[in-house]
C-alpha positions as CSV (number, residue, x, y, z in Angstrom):
1,M,-34.4,79.6,-161.5
2,D,-32.7,77.8,-158.7
3,R,-29.8,75.6,-159.7
4,I,-27.3,73.3,-157.9
5,I,-23.8,73.3,-159.5
6,G,-21.7,70.2,-159.6
7,I,-18.0,70.6,-159.8
8,D,-15.2,68.1,-160.7
9,Y,-12.1,70.1,-159.8
10,G,-8.7,69.3,-161.3
11,R,-5.4,71.2,-161.5
12,K,-5.8,72.0,-165.2
13,R,-9.5,71.7,-165.9
14,V,-12.8,71.9,-164.0
15,G,-15.9,70.0,-165.1
16,V,-19.1,71.9,-164.4
17,A,-22.6,70.4,-164.3
18,V,-26.0,72.0,-163.4
19,S,-29.3,70.7,-162.0
20,D,-32.6,71.4,-163.6
21,P,-34.8,73.9,-161.7
22,L,-36.6,71.1,-159.8
23,C,-33.3,69.5,-158.8
24,I,-34.3,66.1,-160.3
25,F,-31.5,65.6,-162.8
26,A,-28.0,66.8,-163.6
27,S,-26.6,67.9,-166.9
28,A,-23.0,68.4,-168.1
29,L,-22.5,72.1,-168.6
30,D,-19.0,73.0,-169.4
31,T,-15.3,72.5,-168.9
32,V,-13.3,75.5,-167.7
33,H,-9.6,76.1,-167.1
34,S,-8.9,75.9,-163.3
35,A,-7.6,79.5,-163.1
36,K,-10.8,80.8,-164.5
37,I,-13.4,78.8,-162.6
38,I,-14.3,81.4,-160.0
39,D,-14.9,84.0,-162.7
40,Y,-17.0,81.5,-164.7
41,L,-19.2,80.8,-161.7
42,K,-19.6,84.5,-160.9
43,N,-20.8,85.1,-164.5
44,Y,-23.1,82.1,-164.3
45,A,-24.6,83.4,-161.0
46,Q,-25.5,86.7,-162.7
47,T,-28.2,84.9,-164.8
48,E,-29.1,81.9,-162.6
49,T,-29.7,81.5,-158.8
50,I,-27.2,79.0,-157.4
51,T,-28.5,77.4,-154.2
52,R,-25.6,75.0,-153.6
53,F,-22.3,73.8,-154.9
54,V,-21.6,70.1,-154.9
55,V,-17.8,69.5,-155.3
56,G,-16.3,66.1,-156.0
57,Y,-14.0,65.2,-153.1
58,P,-11.1,62.8,-153.9
59,V,-10.6,60.0,-151.5
60,N,-8.6,56.8,-151.9
61,M,-10.2,53.4,-151.9
62,N,-9.1,52.9,-148.3
63,G,-10.9,56.1,-147.3
64,K,-7.7,58.1,-146.7
65,P,-7.1,61.5,-148.4
66,S,-5.8,61.3,-152.0
67,E,-3.0,63.4,-153.3
68,A,-5.5,65.6,-155.2
69,Q,-7.4,66.4,-152.1
70,K,-5.0,69.3,-151.2
71,D,-5.8,71.0,-154.5
72,V,-9.5,70.6,-153.9
73,D,-9.2,72.0,-150.4
74,V,-7.5,75.1,-151.8
75,F,-10.4,75.5,-154.3
76,L,-13.0,75.0,-151.6
77,K,-11.5,77.9,-149.7
78,Q,-11.6,80.1,-152.8
79,L,-15.2,79.1,-153.5
80,A,-16.3,79.9,-149.9
81,K,-14.6,83.2,-150.1
82,A,-16.2,84.1,-153.5
83,F,-19.7,82.8,-152.6
84,P,-19.9,83.0,-148.7
85,E,-23.7,82.8,-148.8
86,I,-23.9,79.6,-150.9
87,P,-23.5,76.2,-149.1
88,V,-20.8,73.8,-150.4
89,V,-21.2,70.1,-150.1
90,K,-18.3,67.6,-150.7
91,E,-19.4,64.5,-152.6
92,D,-17.2,61.3,-152.9
93,E,-15.9,61.3,-156.4
94,R,-14.4,57.7,-156.5
95,F,-15.1,56.0,-159.8
96,T,-16.6,59.1,-161.5
97,S,-14.1,59.1,-164.4
98,V,-14.7,55.4,-165.0
99,L,-18.5,56.0,-164.9
100,A,-18.1,58.9,-167.3
101,H,-16.2,56.8,-169.8
102,R,-18.9,54.1,-169.4
103,A,-21.7,56.7,-170.0
104,M,-19.9,57.9,-173.2
105,I,-19.6,54.3,-174.5
106,D,-23.2,53.5,-173.6
107,G,-24.3,56.8,-175.3
108,G,-22.6,55.7,-178.5
109,M,-19.8,58.3,-178.4
110,K,-17.0,57.5,-180.9
111,Y,-13.6,56.5,-179.6
112,K,-12.0,59.7,-180.8
113,D,-14.5,61.8,-179.0
114,R,-14.2,59.7,-175.8
115,R,-10.5,60.7,-175.7
116,D,-11.4,64.3,-175.2
117,K,-10.6,64.9,-171.5
118,E,-12.9,68.0,-171.4
119,S,-15.9,65.7,-172.1
120,V,-14.8,63.4,-169.3
121,D,-14.5,66.2,-166.8
122,K,-18.0,67.7,-167.4
123,I,-19.6,64.3,-167.5
124,S,-17.8,63.4,-164.2
125,A,-19.2,66.6,-162.7
126,A,-22.7,65.6,-163.8
127,I,-22.2,62.2,-162.2
128,I,-21.1,63.8,-159.0
129,L,-24.1,66.1,-159.0
130,Q,-26.6,63.3,-159.9
131,S,-25.2,61.2,-157.1
132,Y,-25.8,64.0,-154.6
133,I,-29.3,64.6,-156.0
134,D,-30.2,60.9,-155.8
135,R,-28.8,60.5,-152.3
136,T,-30.6,63.6,-150.9
137,K,-33.9,62.8,-152.5
138,T,-34.4,59.9,-150.2
139,L,-33.6,61.8,-147.0
């Protein structure tokens, strides 16, 4: 089945989300250590067809590059090298952590569980991916 992968890249952890086969909605999939993300994606690609990567791209409120952008740029090069045939889209990731926390509260997640940064990362990846899906559906 065709899938779009959403990625919230960080120096320590990477949140991963996946679309449904019809590319209507995004679901949080996993949180992976940054050093292992390419291998994780290669393993995932053995069982599912990845049609696109949507990577959260960090930009400051004034539209200028954030400090984390350098790390994401390095990751984007690694991703393109490992999957040269799969297109990569950069998606604005401003406010995704705030939205992820709000989603956890609205979903009734307990305070203790909301402090788990791995949950925030994969929910952020789902928000990034869903934003892309919603934006491109209207095009």
